[in-house]
N, C-alpha and C positions, 0 to 999 in steps of 0.2 A: 227225775230222771235228769233234763235236760238244765233243770233249775239248780242240782247241786252241782253240776258240771259247770254250769256260766259261775256259780257262785267261786269256783275253785280256780276258776280261770280270771275271774274277777270282769266278768262280762257283763255289762248294765245293758237293758234297753229303755229307752226314755218314754215317756207319753206320748211325744211326739212322733216316734217312732211307731211306737201301738197304735193310734189314730191310722196315719199313713197306712199302715198296715191294712188294719180293717179297711177301708176305705179301697183300698185296691181288692182286697179279696172280694169285699161287694160288687165292684164292678167287675171281677172275671167271673162272677157267679149269677152277674144280673141278678142281683139284689141293689136294685135300683129306689126303693124304700123303703121306710121302717116294717110298715106289715110286711113285706114281701122278706125281709131279715126275719122279722120274729116268726113268719110260718115257716121259712124255711129252718129257723130253734125246734120250733113246735116239733117236725116233722121227723127231728131228729133226737129229739127227748133232751136238747139243750138249754142251759141258762143263758144268760149274757154274761155270767161268770165265766161256763163253758167257753163261749165265745171268744171273751179276750183270754182266755189259757190258749186259746186254738192260736188265734193270732199272735201271742208273744211265743207259742213252740215252735210258729213257722218262721218267725224270727232271729229264733235263736240258731236254730239249724244252721244256717248256713254261718254264723258268728263261731261255734264252737268248730265247725266243718274247718274253717278259715284256720282257726288258732292251733288247732289239734293235728290237723292231717297237711295244709298244705307243703311245708319245708317237708315232709316225710313223701311225698307223690315224686320228686325227685329221683331221691336214691331208689324208692318202689320200681318202678319205670325201669332204670339202667341192672337192679336186680333180676326184673323178667322181661327184661327187654326182647325175648325170642316169643313170648305171650303177645306181643302188639305187633310181631309181624304179620304183614300182607301178603296176598299174591292176586293178578290179574289172573282168572279163569274162566273157562270156558269148559262148557259138561253138557257130556248125555247120559241120562238117566234108564239103564234098562232092568227086566228081569230076567234076561235070557245070557247066560254065561258064553254060550259059543255067538251070541250075534255079536256081545261086545268086541268078540276077539275079531271076528270079522270084519269087523268095522275097521278096529284097532291096524290088522295087517292093509287093508284095502289103502285106508290113510296114510300107512306107512309105505305102501308099493305107490301111492302116486295116484291111483284110481279114481280117488273123490279126496276134496278137501273134508277139513273137519267142519265147515261149513255147510256143506253140503250132506254129510252124512247127519248133522244136528236137523237139518231140514226137512231129512228124512224121516227119522226116528227120534225126534225129539220128544220128551216125556210129554208135552202139554204143547199148544198152537202158539202161547206167547213165545216159550223155548225155543218154537220152530224157525218162527220169525227172526228172531234176534240171534238165528244161528249159532245155539247154545252158550251166547255169551251169558256170563253170570254178574262178569265184574270185579271189583274189590273186596276179597273177602278176608275178613280177620282170623289166624290162626288161631285163635282160640273158639272160633263158631265153627270148624271144620272137624269131625270123626278125627282118631286119632292114624286110624288106615288112610283117609285123604290128604293129612298133613304131613305124615312121614312123607309120602309119596312128593307131595308137591314141594318142600322145602329140598329135598334131596336131590330135584331134577335141575336140569341145566336148561334154565328156559331160554327161547320158549322151546318148548316138545310137549308132543304128547304121551301121555304116560301109559304103560301095558294099563289094561283094565283091572278097577281096584274090588273087590267084593266089600259091602259094608249091608253088613245083615243079609236081606233076599233081594239087596238091590246091588246092581254092577255101574261102577261109576266110568266113564271115558272122560277122561280132564287133558284139556291142552292149558298146560301152563305156561301162560304169554310173559309173566313178568311178577319176580318175586320184589315186592317193595320194602327196604329197609324201613323200620320203625325211626319215627323221629317225635320228640318231645316237642309236643307244637302247644300253646297256651291252654288250649281247647281241652285237649287228654289229657295234661295236668292237672284241670280241674275235674274233667271226667275222675280219675285214679283218685282225686281228695276224696270226692264221693263214696266212690266205691269204700274208700278206708274208711270214711266217718259210719257207711249205713254196714261194715262188718262188728266196726265198734258197738254201734247202736244196739245190734241182735245180740252182740254179749252181753250188755247191759240187762237186755231184757230178760235175756235165758240167766242170769244171775238175780235179779228179782224173781224169776219163776221158781227157781230153786228154792230160795229165803221162805215165801210165801206157803211153799209145802211142810216145812216145817213149824208152821205159826198155826 
């Protein structure tokens, strides 16, 4: 599959690259001797030809990803920019809605701080010690209910309790972080697009096999 794409893109892997890739693979997997490498192959019922194919595939993947999707990653980011927004939040998760509203009103009225509420009612010891601090959370990883409330807030703001399934989330939205396309994020998006393309190719191959 990748070999076909590489041919269409006129990408090649040299013998030197294969040797270097094999050496790096052995080091990463602690296959320091020939017997160790052979045992690793035997345990997986692979031949030396299979091993070379594995190395070739590992080398082709980043080249194909770079060639096909690097230039697409920036446009993709700007088309989905809201998905890459994030927020710095503190959170208390309880199962009692009445308790959540009691804490919310107590914080609003100045009877306690969010940190004090978290230390008393945080869901676990670590959360209590952090005063409910969660950190910078990507919008994509939030539930729709939490995401909608956090990104509509005028931060810093304590949000009204949010029901998510059987849990109630009391959240302090400290800061909304505007998304920035860093080199690291661009590469992450490139690989995301590559993985999506690869899954499509696998699905197509499976569909064809059903009719053989």
